[in-house]
Every structure is written in structure tokens, then in C-alpha cells.
N, C-alpha and C positions, 0 to 999 in steps of 0.2 A: 502494499501497500505504501502510496507516496505521500510526501508532505504539502504536497497541492489540492489532493483530495482530501488530504485531512482539513486544510484550512477553508476549503469549498462546503464544506460538510458541517464545520464549526459557523461557518455564515451564515447557513440554513436552519440553525438549531435555536443562533442565538437572535435570527431573523434579521441580521444586518446587511441589505442590500441582496440586489442582484445574483446572483449562484455565477454568471457568467460574466459579470462585472469583476468580482472579486477576482477570479481566476485572472480576466484580463491585469487586473492593477496589480496581483501577487507577480506576474510573468514579467510584466514590467521593471517592480521593484527587486527582482533576482537580475536582472541584466544591469543594473547601474553597476557605474563604477565606485570600489569601496571609497576614492575620494571624495565621491559626491553623498556618502553617506554621513553624517553626524557620529563625529567618536562616542564610542562607548569602551566603557573600563569594565575589565568582568566582575563580578559585584554588583552594580549601580545600577540605580533604581531603573526601571523600565520606559516606566512614564512620559520621562524627560526628554527618553532619544524617540519614543513613537509622536510627542509634542511635534517634534521637531521632521518625520516625513512629513507627517499631516501639512507642514507649512512648508512643504517641500511645492513650488508651483511649475506650470507648462509655461509654455514660451507667450501663452495669450493670457496669461496672470491670472488661471482657475489651479483649484488645488488638484494634483496630479494621484493623489493616492486617498483621495476621500473615504470611500466605503472601505478599503484595506485601513487604513486610521481608526476607524468607524470600530472596524472589527477586532484589532488589536487592543482598542480600550473597553468594548466589553470585555474580550477574553482576562485584563486584568483586573475588571473588577470583580470577578468571580472568584469568590473567596476559597481559601486552599487551606 
């Protein structure tokens, strides 16, 4: 079972966005160069990382990962 499949399945379960849109955003996210990602230090909270991802814009100044970041915030809010 691929990680992509799990991400899409989680989006359906949490009711966050269209699964096709989540799929497209996730693939786009995987293709980002490491230099385009915000810095991440092992052990740091994930909220600031995903807040930076949510603020990445397309050339037309629209959010590049609106559904994927919504999914991440929903997943981070699940108590563990």
C-alpha cells in the first residue's frame, strides 16, 4: 500500500477536500525541491512547518497546497 493511497484515504475519512485534488497536490508537493521547503529540524512541532507549506503561492498568487495543508492540520488535530 503506497503512502499516496493512505493520504487520499485519510482525506476521505476526515472529509477534507476532493480526493483527486488531494492526490494532485500531494504529487506536486513530492516534486518540490528540498530548497523550496521550509526548514525542518528533527523533533520540532509540525504546525509551523505546515503553516509555511500552506503559505506557498502559485505564480498567480493562489495557495499552492490548500487542500493538502488542510488535511495536514486536520490530521495534526487528532488526539494521540
